[in-house]
N, C-alpha and C positions, 0 to 999 in steps of 0.2 A: 504494499499500499504507500509505503513512504518513497518508494520507488517511482510510482505511477505519479504521486504528487510532485516529486520532483522533476520529472518530464513536463507534466504539463505546466508547471510552473517557469521551465526553462522555455518553452514554448508562446507563453503568453508573454513573457519578457523579449523574446524573438520578434514575436509580432508590432510589439510596440517601438522595436527598434529597425523594423525594415525600412521605414521611411525615415524622417530625420531626427524626430523626437525632441526633447530640449536638450540644451547644449550642456557642456562639462559643468559640474557643480562640485563645491567642498562644503562643508558643513564648516570649516575655519576660515569661512569665504572672505574675511579682510585680509588674510595671510596669502591670497590671489589677488594682489591688488590691479593688475594688469587686464584680468580677466573679468573684475569687477567694475570697472570704468576708465577707460580710455584715459580719461583727467587724472587719474591717480598717479600717471607715470610721473615721477620727479617729486611727489607730495610726500617726502619723508623728510627727516631732520641729520641729513649729512650730505655726502657727493655722489656716493653710489651706493647701491642698492640690490642685491640678489638672492633668489628664492629658489629653493628646490622642495617639491613636494609629492607625496604617493599616498594612493587611498586602495585599500583593499575591500570588496564589498561581497557578502552573501557566500563567504569561502566554503562554510559550512553546509551549505545547503547545494549549490551547484558550484560548475567551475566558475572560480571568483572575477568578480567586474574588477578590472585592474585599471587606474589612471596614475599616471605620472607626468611632471611637468618640471619645468625650469622658466627663470625671467630673469633678466636685468635691465634695469634703467639707472638713468643718470643724470644729473643735472648739469646743464651749460651755462656758466656765468657769462655775464658780458658786462663789462666795468661801465658801458656809456649806458646801460638799463638797469640802474640800482634799485627800481622798484618795481622789477621785474627779471623773470628769467624762465628760459626754455628748458624741455626736456625730452630725452628718447629713449625708448625701450624696446626691447624685444622678448619674443615669449615663443616655448614650444610645449606642445600638449601630444601625448598618447595616451588613446584609451583602447583598451581590448575587454571585449565583452564576451562572456560564456563560452559554451561550447562551438559556438558558430564562427570565433574568434573574430568577431567584428569588430573593427579596427577603426578609428578616426585618430587621424595625424594633424595638426593644425600648428602652422607657422605665422606669427604676427608681428608686425613692427607699428609702433605707436609713437607719437608725437604729442606734447601738450604745452600750453604757456599758461606760467602761472603770474599774474598780477596783482601787486599790493594793493589793496583798498582800506586798510587801516594798519595801526603799528602791528599788531600779531596777526593779521587777515589777510588769508590769497583767495581771491578768485579766480577758478581756472576753465580751461574748456582744452579738450582733447580728442584727438580722431586716431583710428586703428584700422587696418588692412593688412590682409593677409589671404594666405590659401588654404584650404582644407581639402584631405584627401580621407575616404572611406571606402573600406575593402572587407570581403566577408566569404568565407569558406564555408561550403554545403556540405562537404564530407563528414558523415558521422550524424547527422541530423535526423532527428524523427519529427514527422509532421502529423498535425492532426486527424489528416485523411488515412495516415497507415497505422493508426491504430486498430485493432482487430479485437473486438471483446470476447471472440471464439478463444483467443490465446491471452486474455487478459494483459497485452501488451503490443508493441509495436510493430509491424512485419516491414523490413526496409525494401522486401519485394513489391510493395502494393505503390499505387501511383502517388505522387505528392499532392497532385492537384494544382500544385504552383508552376507556372509557365513562364518563359522570357526571362529571367534570373538573371541578373548582371554582378559580377566578382567586384565590381568597382564603381566607381566614380570619383569626379572633383567638381569645386566650385571657390570662387573668389568672395570675398566678404568685407562690408566697410561698417564701421561701427563709430559712435562718437557719443561724449558726454561733459557735463559740467558738474564742479565742486566746489563748494566752501569749505576753506580749511582754517581755523581757528588755534594758535598756539600761544599760549603765555607760560612763560618759564620764570615768572617772579617768584623766587623762592629764597625766603630769609628763615634760617635755622633759629628757633625748632620749629615754627610754622613752614607748612608746604602746603603749597596753595596753588600747584600745577593743574593746569586746564587745556584739554587738546580735543578739538572738535572735527571730524571731518563728516560732511554729507552730502550727497550727491543723486543725480539722475545720468542714467547712459541709455543709449535705444543701441540695439545691435539688429544687424541684418539688412542693412539700406538697400543691398543689392537682392532683389527677389530670384529667388533659387527653388526649382520645383521637381529637383532631380530624386530618384529613389533607385532601390535593388529591382524592383519589376518595369518593365516597359509600359505595363498593362493601364497603369494609371499615375499620375503625377500627386506626389507628396510635397505640397508647400514647404516650407522652412518659413515657420512664423516671424515676425518681427518681435523682438523681446523688448522690454521695458524692463529696466532697473533702477529701484528706489533703496538707497541703502544708508545708512549712519553709524558713526560711533565715536564714542568720547572714552575719555581718562577723565575722572574727576579726582583731583587730590583732597584728601579728606584733612580740614584744618588739623596743625600741631600733631600730625603723627606722620608716620611712613606708608601707609596703606591709600590706595587708591579705588575707586570704583568702576568698573569700565561696561557699561550698556552697550549693546551693538543691535541693529536691526538690518534685515535685508529681506526685500520683497520681489521677487520675479514674476512679471506676467508677458505668456509667450502662447497666443492662440488661446486654445481652450485648459491651459494647463497654466497651474501658479504655485508659486512654493515663497513660503512666508517663514523666515528663521529669525528668531530673537533669542536674547539670552543676556547676561551677565557673568562679570567675574570680579572676585576680589585680588587686588596685586598688594605684595609686599615689597617694600623697595631695600634693598640693606645699603645700596651707595646710590643715592638720589641722583638726580637732574639737576643741574645748577647753573648758573651764568658761566661755570666755569668747566663744566663736565654735560654733555650733549645728554639726551634722553638714550639715544642708539648705545651710550657707554655703559650704562648704568646695570646695576646687578638686581635682578627681581627674579621674584616667583608669583605666577598666576593660577588661581584654581577657577573654573566658574563651570558652566552650563549654556548648552544652547538648547532650542526646543523647535524642530522642524514640525509645524503644523501638522496634524492627522497622519505624521509618518515617524517620528525618532525623537528621543531625548539624548542629548549627547554631552555628556563631560568630557572635561578638557583641562591641561595642565600645560604651563608652558616657562621654559626659564631663560633668562634674560644674562649673558655675561659676555663681557668686553666685546661688543658689537654681535653676537650673534644671541639668536632666539632659537630654541627647540619647543616646536608646539605638539603635543599627541591628544588625539581624541577617539572617541567610539561611539559608534550611532546603535543604542538599544531601539530597536523596531518595535513599535506600539501599531502600525497598520493593519490594513486586512491580511497582508504576507505574515503575519506573526504566527499563524499556524505553521508555515511552512518553513520560516526561517527561524523558528524558536526565540523569537524575539533578538534575534542576533543580526546585526546590520554590518556597517563598516568600520573599519581600521584606518587612521590617517594621521599622517606623521607630516612635517613640514620644518624647514630649516631655514634661515633666513639671517641674512649680514648685510649690516649698515655700516658706511664708514668712508673715508674718515669724516670727523664732524663738520659740519657747515659753518 
């Protein structure tokens, strides 16, 4: 019975992904800034930033869904423009899903300009463009039309009922976004008054694409709207901060809402002489992805590096098949040197 449930789950997931489906997503969404909003390119306290991230999902139920990637962005300073700066970024993503080994490979380039509007505030706009390739392997797959009740299993000799399937296709894409960034580093010990806020809106898939793995019908890539925000709020006269965060994605009939908070303990704090990218801190918290999963996480900051680990505990309708097991996620970030 468990084998049958696993096969049915695999078929459902394959049906969902034969077209475009939704884009890459990570529970630690703020640690994938170039995927969240092109205007986030260069929106950090430093000169250079690098990310590496990996996600493994549903490994205990079916062939795991794995996503990994890396990104790098940098500020470009110009002495003639003291109240603003440009930034460039690149990112690479690879997604491998299930027994079909359906893979998505994506390479993106982003550019943003950040204009100072007040002493601690910037208003930013960014653009992003790139190339995406999707491939799939049909070897070893069992289709719903191949299920034979007489043997209570799948017969690979039965017709699949699927015609004119493609092994892969590719397309180009364009995205844009705006961002408001507030960063106050006014700290005087023992009071700790640090406030950081990033909130923005981004829009993906300006270019219309309707390709899919089957030629019988078009499966359009819906435009995607993302609204997001994150803040670091220092608690007065303490070395603790509260970190609320929110992300809402809307793409065609699909939507994803992630909300959460964290508590950060700074051992070596940011100050006028020490950038936030060089602080030593420990953060614990959680996210909730509505109607899907509870996500506890922990992160450690040290010497410009950040290591973040989270795990999705599933409570959606798939919880019986997944046994409430979801996805393990890890990310590594480096920022430096201080700006």
